[in-house]
PDBQT receptor file of N, H, CA, C and O in Angstrom, charges set to zero:
ATOM      1  N   MET A   1     -36.508  -4.264 118.615  1.00  0.00    +0.000 N 
ATOM      2  CA  MET A   1     -36.928  -3.459 117.476  1.00  0.00    +0.000 C 
ATOM      3  C   MET A   1     -35.730  -2.687 116.946  1.00  0.00    +0.000 C 
ATOM      4  O   MET A   1     -34.804  -2.354 117.686  1.00  0.00    +0.000 OA
ATOM      5  N   ASN A   2     -35.769  -2.420 115.679  1.00  0.00    +0.000 N 
ATOM      6  H   ASN A   2     -36.521  -2.691 115.079  1.00  0.00    +0.000 HD
ATOM      7  CA  ASN A   2     -34.704  -1.584 115.139  1.00  0.00    +0.000 C 
ATOM      8  C   ASN A   2     -35.113  -0.114 115.222  1.00  0.00    +0.000 C 
ATOM      9  O   ASN A   2     -36.253   0.209 115.555  1.00  0.00    +0.000 OA
ATOM     10  N   SER A   3     -34.180   0.752 114.919  1.00  0.00    +0.000 N 
ATOM     11  H   SER A   3     -33.254   0.489 114.649  1.00  0.00    +0.000 HD
ATOM     12  CA  SER A   3     -34.430   2.187 115.090  1.00  0.00    +0.000 C 
ATOM     13  C   SER A   3     -35.570   2.680 114.214  1.00  0.00    +0.000 C 
ATOM     14  O   SER A   3     -36.335   3.547 114.638  1.00  0.00    +0.000 OA
ATOM     15  N   GLN A   4     -35.702   2.154 113.015  1.00  0.00    +0.000 N 
ATOM     16  H   GLN A   4     -35.081   1.450 112.671  1.00  0.00    +0.000 HD
ATOM     17  CA  GLN A   4     -36.780   2.607 112.133  1.00  0.00    +0.000 C 
ATOM     18  C   GLN A   4     -38.143   2.216 112.702  1.00  0.00    +0.000 C 
ATOM     19  O   GLN A   4     -39.099   2.985 112.602  1.00  0.00    +0.000 OA
ATOM     20  N   GLU A   5     -38.234   1.044 113.290  1.00  0.00    +0.000 N 
ATOM     21  H   GLU A   5     -37.457   0.419 113.371  1.00  0.00    +0.000 HD
ATOM     22  CA  GLU A   5     -39.499   0.624 113.907  1.00  0.00    +0.000 C 
ATOM     23  C   GLU A   5     -39.862   1.532 115.088  1.00  0.00    +0.000 C 
ATOM     24  O   GLU A   5     -41.028   1.878 115.278  1.00  0.00    +0.000 OA
ATOM     25  N   ILE A   6     -38.864   1.909 115.867  1.00  0.00    +0.000 N 
ATOM     26  H   ILE A   6     -37.917   1.628 115.713  1.00  0.00    +0.000 HD
ATOM     27  CA  ILE A   6     -39.119   2.810 116.998  1.00  0.00    +0.000 C 
ATOM     28  C   ILE A   6     -39.552   4.182 116.477  1.00  0.00    +0.000 C 
ATOM     29  O   ILE A   6     -40.489   4.780 117.006  1.00  0.00    +0.000 OA
ATOM     30  N   LYS A   7     -38.877   4.674 115.453  1.00  0.00    +0.000 N 
ATOM     31  H   LYS A   7     -38.115   4.188 115.024  1.00  0.00    +0.000 HD
ATOM     32  CA  LYS A   7     -39.259   5.959 114.852  1.00  0.00    +0.000 C 
ATOM     33  C   LYS A   7     -40.693   5.898 114.328  1.00  0.00    +0.000 C 
ATOM     34  O   LYS A   7     -41.460   6.846 114.501  1.00  0.00    +0.000 OA
ATOM     35  N   ASN A   8     -41.051   4.797 113.695  1.00  0.00    +0.000 N 
ATOM     36  H   ASN A   8     -40.428   4.027 113.554  1.00  0.00    +0.000 HD
ATOM     37  CA  ASN A   8     -42.407   4.641 113.176  1.00  0.00    +0.000 C 
ATOM     38  C   ASN A   8     -43.439   4.628 114.302  1.00  0.00    +0.000 C 
ATOM     39  O   ASN A   8     -44.511   5.220 114.172  1.00  0.00    +0.000 OA
ATOM     40  N   LEU A   9     -43.116   3.953 115.410  1.00  0.00    +0.000 N 
ATOM     41  H   LEU A   9     -42.245   3.472 115.515  1.00  0.00    +0.000 HD
ATOM     42  CA  LEU A   9     -44.017   3.939 116.566  1.00  0.00    +0.000 C 
ATOM     43  C   LEU A   9     -44.212   5.352 117.112  1.00  0.00    +0.000 C 
ATOM     44  O   LEU A   9     -45.331   5.755 117.431  1.00  0.00    +0.000 OA
ATOM     45  N   LEU A  10     -43.122   6.091 117.214  1.00  0.00    +0.000 N 
ATOM     46  H   LEU A  10     -42.214   5.763 116.954  1.00  0.00    +0.000 HD
ATOM     47  CA  LEU A  10     -43.232   7.471 117.695  1.00  0.00    +0.000 C 
ATOM     48  C   LEU A  10     -44.124   8.284 116.767  1.00  0.00    +0.000 C 
ATOM     49  O   LEU A  10     -45.006   9.011 117.224  1.00  0.00    +0.000 OA
ATOM     50  N   LYS A  11     -43.895   8.162 115.472  1.00  0.00    +0.000 N 
ATOM     51  H   LYS A  11     -43.178   7.571 115.100  1.00  0.00    +0.000 HD
ATOM     52  CA  LYS A  11     -44.689   8.908 114.491  1.00  0.00    +0.000 C 
ATOM     53  C   LYS A  11     -46.158   8.510 114.564  1.00  0.00    +0.000 C 
ATOM     54  O   LYS A  11     -47.036   9.373 114.547  1.00  0.00    +0.000 OA
ATOM     55  N   THR A  12     -46.427   7.221 114.643  1.00  0.00    +0.000 N 
ATOM     56  H   THR A  12     -45.714   6.520 114.657  1.00  0.00    +0.000 HD
ATOM     57  CA  THR A  12     -47.800   6.719 114.732  1.00  0.00    +0.000 C 
ATOM     58  C   THR A  12     -48.520   7.279 115.960  1.00  0.00    +0.000 C 
ATOM     59  O   THR A  12     -49.721   7.546 115.927  1.00  0.00    +0.000 OA
ATOM     60  N   ASN A  13     -47.760   7.447 117.036  1.00  0.00    +0.000 N 
ATOM     61  H   ASN A  13     -46.784   7.229 117.062  1.00  0.00    +0.000 HD
ATOM     62  CA  ASN A  13     -48.336   7.963 118.280  1.00  0.00    +0.000 C 
ATOM     63  C   ASN A  13     -48.281   9.484 118.371  1.00  0.00    +0.000 C 
ATOM     64  O   ASN A  13     -48.627  10.059 119.403  1.00  0.00    +0.000 OA
ATOM     65  N   GLY A  14     -47.844  10.140 117.289  1.00  0.00    +0.000 N 
ATOM     66  H   GLY A  14     -47.563   9.673 116.451  1.00  0.00    +0.000 HD
ATOM     67  CA  GLY A  14     -47.809  11.590 117.251  1.00  0.00    +0.000 C 
ATOM     68  C   GLY A  14     -46.779  12.206 118.184  1.00  0.00    +0.000 C 
ATOM     69  O   GLY A  14     -46.966  13.319 118.676  1.00  0.00    +0.000 OA
ATOM     70  N   VAL A  15     -45.695  11.485 118.427  1.00  0.00    +0.000 N 
ATOM     71  H   VAL A  15     -45.543  10.581 118.027  1.00  0.00    +0.000 HD
ATOM     72  CA  VAL A  15     -44.660  11.949 119.351  1.00  0.00    +0.000 C 
ATOM     73  C   VAL A  15     -43.399  12.271 118.563  1.00  0.00    +0.000 C 
ATOM     74  O   VAL A  15     -42.947  11.476 117.739  1.00  0.00    +0.000 OA
ATOM     75  N   LYS A  16     -42.841  13.438 118.825  1.00  0.00    +0.000 N 
ATOM     76  H   LYS A  16     -43.208  14.084 119.494  1.00  0.00    +0.000 HD
ATOM     77  CA  LYS A  16     -41.586  13.829 118.187  1.00  0.00    +0.000 C 
ATOM     78  C   LYS A  16     -40.443  13.656 119.178  1.00  0.00    +0.000 C 
ATOM     79  O   LYS A  16     -40.594  13.894 120.376  1.00  0.00    +0.000 OA
ATOM     80  N   GLN A  17     -39.307  13.241 118.656  1.00  0.00    +0.000 N 
ATOM     81  H   GLN A  17     -39.184  13.048 117.683  1.00  0.00    +0.000 HD
ATOM     82  CA  GLN A  17     -38.131  13.089 119.503  1.00  0.00    +0.000 C 
ATOM     83  C   GLN A  17     -37.793  14.413 120.190  1.00  0.00    +0.000 C 
ATOM     84  O   GLN A  17     -37.333  14.422 121.332  1.00  0.00    +0.000 OA
ATOM     85  N   LEU A  18     -38.018  15.509 119.507  1.00  0.00    +0.000 N 
ATOM     86  H   LEU A  18     -38.393  15.501 118.579  1.00  0.00    +0.000 HD
ATOM     87  CA  LEU A  18     -37.747  16.826 120.072  1.00  0.00    +0.000 C 
ATOM     88  C   LEU A  18     -38.602  17.074 121.315  1.00  0.00    +0.000 C 
ATOM     89  O   LEU A  18     -38.130  17.673 122.281  1.00  0.00    +0.000 OA
ATOM     90  N   ASN A  19     -39.850  16.619 121.297  1.00  0.00    +0.000 N 
ATOM     91  H   ASN A  19     -40.234  16.133 120.513  1.00  0.00    +0.000 HD
ATOM     92  CA  ASN A  19     -40.734  16.792 122.459  1.00  0.00    +0.000 C 
ATOM     93  C   ASN A  19     -40.249  15.967 123.648  1.00  0.00    +0.000 C 
ATOM     94  O   ASN A  19     -40.287  16.432 124.787  1.00  0.00    +0.000 OA
ATOM     95  N   ILE A  20     -39.797  14.756 123.383  1.00  0.00    +0.000 N 
ATOM     96  H   ILE A  20     -39.766  14.379 122.458  1.00  0.00    +0.000 HD
ATOM     97  CA  ILE A  20     -39.253  13.922 124.461  1.00  0.00    +0.000 C 
ATOM     98  C   ILE A  20     -38.014  14.600 125.045  1.00  0.00    +0.000 C 
ATOM     99  O   ILE A  20     -37.857  14.681 126.263  1.00  0.00    +0.000 OA
ATOM    100  N   ALA A  21     -37.149  15.078 124.173  1.00  0.00    +0.000 N 
ATOM    101  H   ALA A  21     -37.277  15.011 123.184  1.00  0.00    +0.000 HD
ATOM    102  CA  ALA A  21     -35.928  15.748 124.624  1.00  0.00    +0.000 C 
ATOM    103  C   ALA A  21     -36.263  16.956 125.483  1.00  0.00    +0.000 C 
ATOM    104  O   ALA A  21     -35.672  17.157 126.544  1.00  0.00    +0.000 OA
ATOM    105  N   SER A  22     -37.196  17.743 125.029  1.00  0.00    +0.000 N 
ATOM    106  H   SER A  22     -37.676  17.580 124.167  1.00  0.00    +0.000 HD
ATOM    107  CA  SER A  22     -37.583  18.947 125.763  1.00  0.00    +0.000 C 
ATOM    108  C   SER A  22     -38.150  18.610 127.131  1.00  0.00    +0.000 C 
ATOM    109  O   SER A  22     -37.822  19.269 128.117  1.00  0.00    +0.000 OA
ATOM    110  N   SER A  23     -38.992  17.600 127.198  1.00  0.00    +0.000 N 
ATOM    111  H   SER A  23     -39.258  17.065 126.397  1.00  0.00    +0.000 HD
ATOM    112  CA  SER A  23     -39.603  17.224 128.476  1.00  0.00    +0.000 C 
ATOM    113  C   SER A  23     -38.578  16.678 129.473  1.00  0.00    +0.000 C 
ATOM    114  O   SER A  23     -38.772  16.779 130.684  1.00  0.00    +0.000 OA
ATOM    115  N   LEU A  24     -37.495  16.105 128.963  1.00  0.00    +0.000 N 
ATOM    116  H   LEU A  24     -37.338  16.024 127.979  1.00  0.00    +0.000 HD
ATOM    117  CA  LEU A  24     -36.462  15.546 129.832  1.00  0.00    +0.000 C 
ATOM    118  C   LEU A  24     -35.310  16.519 130.093  1.00  0.00    +0.000 C 
ATOM    119  O   LEU A  24     -34.461  16.279 130.951  1.00  0.00    +0.000 OA
ATOM    120  N   GLY A  25     -35.296  17.613 129.342  1.00  0.00    +0.000 N 
ATOM    121  H   GLY A  25     -35.985  17.808 128.645  1.00  0.00    +0.000 HD
ATOM    122  CA  GLY A  25     -34.205  18.562 129.498  1.00  0.00    +0.000 C 
ATOM    123  C   GLY A  25     -32.893  18.071 128.920  1.00  0.00    +0.000 C 
ATOM    124  O   GLY A  25     -31.815  18.368 129.434  1.00  0.00    +0.000 OA
ATOM    125  N   VAL A  26     -33.008  17.304 127.827  1.00  0.00    +0.000 N 
ATOM    126  H   VAL A  26     -33.884  17.063 127.409  1.00  0.00    +0.000 HD
ATOM    127  CA  VAL A  26     -31.815  16.805 127.136  1.00  0.00    +0.000 C 
ATOM    128  C   VAL A  26     -31.886  17.261 125.681  1.00  0.00    +0.000 C 
ATOM    129  O   VAL A  26     -32.914  17.772 125.235  1.00  0.00    +0.000 OA
ATOM    130  N   SER A  27     -30.810  17.077 124.957  1.00  0.00    +0.000 N 
ATOM    131  H   SER A  27     -29.976  16.662 125.320  1.00  0.00    +0.000 HD
ATOM    132  CA  SER A  27     -30.814  17.473 123.547  1.00  0.00    +0.000 C 
ATOM    133  C   SER A  27     -31.565  16.441 122.705  1.00  0.00    +0.000 C 
ATOM    134  O   SER A  27     -31.702  15.277 123.082  1.00  0.00    +0.000 OA
ATOM    135  N   HIS A  28     -32.044  16.909 121.558  1.00  0.00    +0.000 N 
ATOM    136  H   HIS A  28     -31.932  17.855 121.252  1.00  0.00    +0.000 HD
ATOM    137  CA  HIS A  28     -32.708  15.969 120.643  1.00  0.00    +0.000 C 
ATOM    138  C   HIS A  28     -31.709  14.951 120.116  1.00  0.00    +0.000 C 
ATOM    139  O   HIS A  28     -32.087  13.842 119.739  1.00  0.00    +0.000 OA
ATOM    140  N   VAL A  29     -30.442  15.324 120.090  1.00  0.00    +0.000 N 
ATOM    141  H   VAL A  29     -30.135  16.225 120.396  1.00  0.00    +0.000 HD
ATOM    142  CA  VAL A  29     -29.396  14.390 119.663  1.00  0.00    +0.000 C 
ATOM    143  C   VAL A  29     -29.295  13.217 120.643  1.00  0.00    +0.000 C 
ATOM    144  O   VAL A  29     -29.116  12.072 120.230  1.00  0.00    +0.000 OA
ATOM    145  N   ALA A  30     -29.410  13.508 121.932  1.00  0.00    +0.000 N 
ATOM    146  H   ALA A  30     -29.555  14.438 122.268  1.00  0.00    +0.000 HD
ATOM    147  CA  ALA A  30     -29.354  12.441 122.942  1.00  0.00    +0.000 C 
ATOM    148  C   ALA A  30     -30.485  11.437 122.722  1.00  0.00    +0.000 C 
ATOM    149  O   ALA A  30     -30.275  10.227 122.804  1.00  0.00    +0.000 OA
ATOM    150  N   VAL A  31     -31.673  11.944 122.444  1.00  0.00    +0.000 N 
ATOM    151  H   VAL A  31     -31.844  12.927 122.377  1.00  0.00    +0.000 HD
ATOM    152  CA  VAL A  31     -32.821  11.059 122.198  1.00  0.00    +0.000 C 
ATOM    153  C   VAL A  31     -32.587  10.257 120.919  1.00  0.00    +0.000 C 
ATOM    154  O   VAL A  31     -32.846   9.055 120.878  1.00  0.00    +0.000 OA
ATOM    155  N   SER A  32     -32.108  10.912 119.901  1.00  0.00    +0.000 N 
ATOM    156  H   SER A  32     -31.897  11.889 119.934  1.00  0.00    +0.000 HD
ATOM    157  CA  SER A  32     -31.837  10.235 118.637  1.00  0.00    +0.000 C 
ATOM    158  C   SER A  32     -30.806   9.125 118.807  1.00  0.00    +0.000 C 
ATOM    159  O   SER A  32     -30.955   8.048 118.230  1.00  0.00    +0.000 OA
ATOM    160  N   LEU A  33     -29.768   9.377 119.589  1.00  0.00    +0.000 N 
ATOM    161  H   LEU A  33     -29.647  10.253 120.058  1.00  0.00    +0.000 HD
ATOM    162  CA  LEU A  33     -28.747   8.360 119.823  1.00  0.00    +0.000 C 
ATOM    163  C   LEU A  33     -29.324   7.137 120.522  1.00  0.00    +0.000 C 
ATOM    164  O   LEU A  33     -28.941   6.008 120.214  1.00  0.00    +0.000 OA
ATOM    165  N   VAL A  34     -30.230   7.348 121.450  1.00  0.00    +0.000 N 
ATOM    166  H   VAL A  34     -30.541   8.265 121.700  1.00  0.00    +0.000 HD
ATOM    167  CA  VAL A  34     -30.867   6.226 122.144  1.00  0.00    +0.000 C 
ATOM    168  C   VAL A  34     -31.770   5.467 121.174  1.00  0.00    +0.000 C 
ATOM    169  O   VAL A  34     -31.748   4.237 121.143  1.00  0.00    +0.000 OA
ATOM    170  N   VAL A  35     -32.558   6.187 120.386  1.00  0.00    +0.000 N 
ATOM    171  H   VAL A  35     -32.576   7.187 120.410  1.00  0.00    +0.000 HD
ATOM    172  CA  VAL A  35     -33.436   5.535 119.405  1.00  0.00    +0.000 C 
ATOM    173  C   VAL A  35     -32.611   4.687 118.442  1.00  0.00    +0.000 C 
ATOM    174  O   VAL A  35     -33.016   3.581 118.083  1.00  0.00    +0.000 OA
ATOM    175  N   ARG A  36     -31.455   5.202 118.023  1.00  0.00    +0.000 N 
ATOM    176  H   ARG A  36     -31.126   6.100 118.315  1.00  0.00    +0.000 HD
ATOM    177  CA  ARG A  36     -30.607   4.488 117.068  1.00  0.00    +0.000 C 
ATOM    178  C   ARG A  36     -29.693   3.467 117.742  1.00  0.00    +0.000 C 
ATOM    179  O   ARG A  36     -28.862   2.836 117.088  1.00  0.00    +0.000 OA
ATOM    180  N   ASN A  37     -29.858   3.311 119.063  1.00  0.00    +0.000 N 
ATOM    181  H   ASN A  37     -30.533   3.823 119.594  1.00  0.00    +0.000 HD
ATOM    182  CA  ASN A  37     -29.091   2.327 119.832  1.00  0.00    +0.000 C 
ATOM    183  C   ASN A  37     -27.585   2.610 119.810  1.00  0.00    +0.000 C 
ATOM    184  O   ASN A  37     -26.760   1.699 119.878  1.00  0.00    +0.000 OA
ATOM    185  N   ARG A  38     -27.258   3.890 119.714  1.00  0.00    +0.000 N 
ATOM    186  H   ARG A  38     -27.928   4.630 119.658  1.00  0.00    +0.000 HD
ATOM    187  CA  ARG A  38     -25.855   4.320 119.756  1.00  0.00    +0.000 C 
ATOM    188  C   ARG A  38     -25.466   4.783 121.156  1.00  0.00    +0.000 C 
ATOM    189  O   ARG A  38     -24.286   4.965 121.457  1.00  0.00    +0.000 OA
ATOM    190  N   ALA A  39     -26.474   4.971 122.006  1.00  0.00    +0.000 N 
ATOM    191  H   ALA A  39     -27.432   4.823 121.761  1.00  0.00    +0.000 HD
ATOM    192  CA  ALA A  39     -26.250   5.358 123.401  1.00  0.00    +0.000 C 
ATOM    193  C   ALA A  39     -27.332   4.708 124.239  1.00  0.00    +0.000 C 
ATOM    194  O   ALA A  39     -28.396   4.350 123.733  1.00  0.00    +0.000 OA
ATOM    195  N   VAL A  40     -27.051   4.560 125.526  1.00  0.00    +0.000 N 
ATOM    196  H   VAL A  40     -26.186   4.851 125.937  1.00  0.00    +0.000 HD
ATOM    197  CA  VAL A  40     -28.009   3.944 126.440  1.00  0.00    +0.000 C 
ATOM    198  C   VAL A  40     -28.299   4.922 127.567  1.00  0.00    +0.000 C 
ATOM    199  O   VAL A  40     -27.393   5.420 128.235  1.00  0.00    +0.000 OA
ATOM    200  N   SER A  41     -29.578   5.182 127.758  1.00  0.00    +0.000 N 
ATOM    201  H   SER A  41     -30.314   4.777 127.215  1.00  0.00    +0.000 HD
ATOM    202  CA  SER A  41     -30.032   6.011 128.871  1.00  0.00    +0.000 C 
ATOM    203  C   SER A  41     -31.365   5.438 129.333  1.00  0.00    +0.000 C 
ATOM    204  O   SER A  41     -32.352   5.463 128.598  1.00  0.00    +0.000 OA
ATOM    205  N   SER A  42     -31.382   4.927 130.545  1.00  0.00    +0.000 N 
ATOM    206  H   SER A  42     -30.579   4.907 131.141  1.00  0.00    +0.000 HD
ATOM    207  CA  SER A  42     -32.629   4.331 131.034  1.00  0.00    +0.000 C 
ATOM    208  C   SER A  42     -33.731   5.373 131.120  1.00  0.00    +0.000 C 
ATOM    209  O   SER A  42     -34.897   5.055 130.889  1.00  0.00    +0.000 OA
ATOM    210  N   ARG A  43     -33.386   6.601 131.445  1.00  0.00    +0.000 N 
ATOM    211  H   ARG A  43     -32.439   6.859 131.633  1.00  0.00    +0.000 HD
ATOM    212  CA  ARG A  43     -34.389   7.672 131.557  1.00  0.00    +0.000 C 
ATOM    213  C   ARG A  43     -35.002   8.002 130.193  1.00  0.00    +0.000 C 
ATOM    214  O   ARG A  43     -36.217   8.170 130.081  1.00  0.00    +0.000 OA
ATOM    215  N   ILE A  44     -34.170   8.094 129.171  1.00  0.00    +0.000 N 
ATOM    216  H   ILE A  44     -33.183   7.958 129.263  1.00  0.00    +0.000 HD
ATOM    217  CA  ILE A  44     -34.681   8.385 127.828  1.00  0.00    +0.000 C 
ATOM    218  C   ILE A  44     -35.457   7.181 127.282  1.00  0.00    +0.000 C 
ATOM    219  O   ILE A  44     -36.507   7.343 126.661  1.00  0.00    +0.000 OA
ATOM    220  N   ARG A  45     -34.937   5.986 127.515  1.00  0.00    +0.000 N 
ATOM    221  H   ARG A  45     -34.084   5.854 128.019  1.00  0.00    +0.000 HD
ATOM    222  CA  ARG A  45     -35.665   4.788 127.080  1.00  0.00    +0.000 C 
ATOM    223  C   ARG A  45     -37.053   4.726 127.730  1.00  0.00    +0.000 C 
ATOM    224  O   ARG A  45     -38.044   4.412 127.071  1.00  0.00    +0.000 OA
ATOM    225  N   GLN A  46     -37.106   5.023 129.011  1.00  0.00    +0.000 N 
ATOM    226  H   GLN A  46     -36.301   5.278 129.547  1.00  0.00    +0.000 HD
ATOM    227  CA  GLN A  46     -38.382   4.994 129.728  1.00  0.00    +0.000 C 
ATOM    228  C   GLN A  46     -39.363   5.993 129.118  1.00  0.00    +0.000 C 
ATOM    229  O   GLN A  46     -40.538   5.678 128.932  1.00  0.00    +0.000 OA
ATOM    230  N   ALA A  47     -38.882   7.190 128.809  1.00  0.00    +0.000 N 
ATOM    231  H   ALA A  47     -37.928   7.446 128.961  1.00  0.00    +0.000 HD
ATOM    232  CA  ALA A  47     -39.751   8.218 128.227  1.00  0.00    +0.000 C 
ATOM    233  C   ALA A  47     -40.268   7.793 126.853  1.00  0.00    +0.000 C 
ATOM    234  O   ALA A  47     -41.434   8.015 126.526  1.00  0.00    +0.000 OA
ATOM    235  N   ILE A  48     -39.401   7.189 126.062  1.00  0.00    +0.000 N 
ATOM    236  H   ILE A  48     -38.454   7.009 126.328  1.00  0.00    +0.000 HD
ATOM    237  CA  ILE A  48     -39.825   6.718 124.737  1.00  0.00    +0.000 C 
ATOM    238  C   ILE A  48     -40.852   5.599 124.882  1.00  0.00    +0.000 C 
ATOM    239  O   ILE A  48     -41.879   5.596 124.204  1.00  0.00    +0.000 OA
ATOM    240  N   ALA A  49     -40.569   4.656 125.765  1.00  0.00    +0.000 N 
ATOM    241  H   ALA A  49     -39.735   4.659 126.316  1.00  0.00    +0.000 HD
ATOM    242  CA  ALA A  49     -41.492   3.538 125.986  1.00  0.00    +0.000 C 
ATOM    243  C   ALA A  49     -42.865   4.036 126.452  1.00  0.00    +0.000 C 
ATOM    244  O   ALA A  49     -43.896   3.551 125.984  1.00  0.00    +0.000 OA
ATOM    245  N   GLU A  50     -42.874   4.987 127.359  1.00  0.00    +0.000 N 
ATOM    246  H   GLU A  50     -42.036   5.380 127.740  1.00  0.00    +0.000 HD
ATOM    247  CA  GLU A  50     -44.147   5.544 127.834  1.00  0.00    +0.000 C 
ATOM    248  C   GLU A  50     -44.876   6.262 126.706  1.00  0.00    +0.000 C 
ATOM    249  O   GLU A  50     -46.101   6.187 126.608  1.00  0.00    +0.000 OA
ATOM    250  N   ALA A  51     -44.130   6.955 125.859  1.00  0.00    +0.000 N 
ATOM    251  H   ALA A  51     -43.135   7.016 125.939  1.00  0.00    +0.000 HD
ATOM    252  CA  ALA A  51     -44.743   7.708 124.762  1.00  0.00    +0.000 C 
ATOM    253  C   ALA A  51     -45.438   6.794 123.758  1.00  0.00    +0.000 C 
ATOM    254  O   ALA A  51     -46.434   7.180 123.146  1.00  0.00    +0.000 OA
ATOM    255  N   VAL A  52     -44.915   5.591 123.592  1.00  0.00    +0.000 N 
ATOM    256  H   VAL A  52     -44.106   5.278 124.089  1.00  0.00    +0.000 HD
ATOM    257  CA  VAL A  52     -45.513   4.660 122.623  1.00  0.00    +0.000 C 
ATOM    258  C   VAL A  52     -46.304   3.544 123.310  1.00  0.00    +0.000 C 
ATOM    259  O   VAL A  52     -46.804   2.628 122.657  1.00  0.00    +0.000 OA
ATOM    260  N   ASN A  53     -46.407   3.639 124.631  1.00  0.00    +0.000 N 
ATOM    261  H   ASN A  53     -46.001   4.384 125.161  1.00  0.00    +0.000 HD
ATOM    262  CA  ASN A  53     -47.197   2.687 125.410  1.00  0.00    +0.000 C 
ATOM    263  C   ASN A  53     -46.730   1.241 125.225  1.00  0.00    +0.000 C 
ATOM    264  O   ASN A  53     -47.527   0.328 125.006  1.00  0.00    +0.000 OA
ATOM    265  N   LYS A  54     -45.412   1.069 125.321  1.00  0.00    +0.000 N 
ATOM    266  H   LYS A  54     -44.765   1.810 125.498  1.00  0.00    +0.000 HD
ATOM    267  CA  LYS A  54     -44.813  -0.265 125.211  1.00  0.00    +0.000 C 
ATOM    268  C   LYS A  54     -43.785  -0.426 126.329  1.00  0.00    +0.000 C 
ATOM    269  O   LYS A  54     -43.221   0.565 126.791  1.00  0.00    +0.000 OA
ATOM    270  N   PRO A  55     -43.534  -1.653 126.767  1.00  0.00    +0.000 N 
ATOM    271  CA  PRO A  55     -42.452  -1.871 127.730  1.00  0.00    +0.000 C 
ATOM    272  C   PRO A  55     -41.090  -1.640 127.067  1.00  0.00    +0.000 C 
ATOM    273  O   PRO A  55     -40.917  -1.877 125.872  1.00  0.00    +0.000 OA
ATOM    274  N   ILE A  56     -40.144  -1.179 127.859  1.00  0.00    +0.000 N 
ATOM    275  H   ILE A  56     -40.285  -0.986 128.830  1.00  0.00    +0.000 HD
ATOM    276  CA  ILE A  56     -38.790  -0.952 127.350  1.00  0.00    +0.000 C 
ATOM    277  C   ILE A  56     -38.255  -2.229 126.702  1.00  0.00    +0.000 C 
ATOM    278  O   ILE A  56     -37.602  -2.167 125.660  1.00  0.00    +0.000 OA
ATOM    279  N   SER A  57     -38.526  -3.374 127.305  1.00  0.00    +0.000 N 
ATOM    280  H   SER A  57     -39.057  -3.424 128.151  1.00  0.00    +0.000 HD
ATOM    281  CA  SER A  57     -38.003  -4.649 126.788  1.00  0.00    +0.000 C 
ATOM    282  C   SER A  57     -38.548  -4.984 125.403  1.00  0.00    +0.000 C 
ATOM    283  O   SER A  57     -37.924  -5.749 124.668  1.00  0.00    +0.000 OA
ATOM    284  N   ASP A  58     -39.700  -4.425 125.031  1.00  0.00    +0.000 N 
ATOM    285  H   ASP A  58     -40.207  -3.803 125.627  1.00  0.00    +0.000 HD
ATOM    286  CA  ASP A  58     -40.215  -4.623 123.670  1.00  0.00    +0.000 C 
ATOM    287  C   ASP A  58     -39.417  -3.802 122.658  1.00  0.00    +0.000 C 
ATOM    288  O   ASP A  58     -39.210  -4.230 121.522  1.00  0.00    +0.000 OA
ATOM    289  N   LEU A  59     -38.975  -2.625 123.082  1.00  0.00    +0.000 N 
ATOM    290  H   LEU A  59     -39.143  -2.278 124.004  1.00  0.00    +0.000 HD
ATOM    291  CA  LEU A  59     -38.269  -1.735 122.173  1.00  0.00    +0.000 C 
ATOM    292  C   LEU A  59     -36.793  -2.087 122.040  1.00  0.00    +0.000 C 
ATOM    293  O   LEU A  59     -36.220  -1.989 120.955  1.00  0.00    +0.000 OA
ATOM    294  N   TRP A  60     -36.180  -2.498 123.151  1.00  0.00    +0.000 N 
ATOM    295  H   TRP A  60     -36.646  -2.578 124.032  1.00  0.00    +0.000 HD
ATOM    296  CA  TRP A  60     -34.757  -2.854 123.164  1.00  0.00    +0.000 C 
ATOM    297  C   TRP A  60     -34.573  -4.222 123.813  1.00  0.00    +0.000 C 
ATOM    298  O   TRP A  60     -33.975  -4.314 124.885  1.00  0.00    +0.000 OA
ATOM    299  N   PRO A  61     -35.071  -5.279 123.191  1.00  0.00    +0.000 N 
ATOM    300  CA  PRO A  61     -35.003  -6.613 123.821  1.00  0.00    +0.000 C 
ATOM    301  C   PRO A  61     -33.589  -7.190 123.871  1.00  0.00    +0.000 C 
ATOM    302  O   PRO A  61     -33.298  -8.041 124.711  1.00  0.00    +0.000 OA
ATOM    303  N   GLU A  62     -32.725  -6.739 122.994  1.00  0.00    +0.000 N 
ATOM    304  H   GLU A  62     -32.961  -6.047 122.312  1.00  0.00    +0.000 HD
ATOM    305  CA  GLU A  62     -31.392  -7.321 122.897  1.00  0.00    +0.000 C 
ATOM    306  C   GLU A  62     -30.413  -6.823 123.942  1.00  0.00    +0.000 C 
ATOM    307  O   GLU A  62     -29.326  -7.383 124.083  1.00  0.00    +0.000 OA
ATOM    308  N   GLN A  63     -30.775  -5.784 124.675  1.00  0.00    +0.000 N 
ATOM    309  H   GLN A  63     -31.658  -5.329 124.561  1.00  0.00    +0.000 HD
ATOM    310  CA  GLN A  63     -29.826  -5.217 125.624  1.00  0.00    +0.000 C 
ATOM    311  C   GLN A  63     -30.353  -5.282 127.041  1.00  0.00    +0.000 C 
ATOM    312  O   GLN A  63     -31.552  -5.172 127.294  1.00  0.00    +0.000 OA
ATOM    313  N   GLU A  64     -29.423  -5.463 127.946  1.00  0.00    +0.000 N 
ATOM    314  H   GLU A  64     -28.448  -5.552 127.740  1.00  0.00    +0.000 HD
ATOM    315  CA  GLU A  64     -29.768  -5.377 129.370  1.00  0.00    +0.000 C 
ATOM    316  C   GLU A  64     -30.211  -3.965 129.678  1.00  0.00    +0.000 C 
ATOM    317  O   GLU A  64     -29.685  -3.000 129.124  1.00  0.00    +0.000 OA
ATOM    318  N   GLN A  65     -31.177  -3.853 130.561  1.00  0.00    +0.000 N 
ATOM    319  H   GLN A  65     -31.604  -4.637 131.011  1.00  0.00    +0.000 HD
ATOM    320  CA  GLN A  65     -31.622  -2.518 130.960  1.00  0.00    +0.000 C 
ATOM    321  C   GLN A  65     -30.607  -1.900 131.899  1.00  0.00    +0.000 C 
ATOM    322  O   GLN A  65     -30.154  -2.541 132.848  1.00  0.00    +0.000 OA
ATOM    323  N   VAL A  66     -30.257  -0.677 131.638  1.00  0.00    +0.000 N 
ATOM    324  H   VAL A  66     -30.625  -0.157 130.867  1.00  0.00    +0.000 HD
ATOM    325  CA  VAL A  66     -29.257   0.028 132.447  1.00  0.00    +0.000 C 
ATOM    326  C   VAL A  66     -29.960   0.994 133.374  1.00  0.00    +0.000 C 
ATOM    327  O   VAL A  66     -29.306   1.694 134.148  1.00  0.00    +0.000 OA
TER     328      VAL A  66
C-alpha cells in the first residue's frame, strides 16, 4: 500500500498517528516517517497494523519485515 492508502485506513478506523505515537512513547514524526515509508520500525508498523486490523505484510508488502 502507499502512504495515502495507509492514512486513509487510519482515518477510516478513527485512529490518529498522534495517538499511535503517544501510546508507543515516540514522536508523531516517527510514526509519519513509517507511514510514508521513509523509516522502518517493526514496533510502529505493528501498532499501525493492529490499529487498522490488517497484517503488516498487507500494508508494506514490498519490504522485508525488520
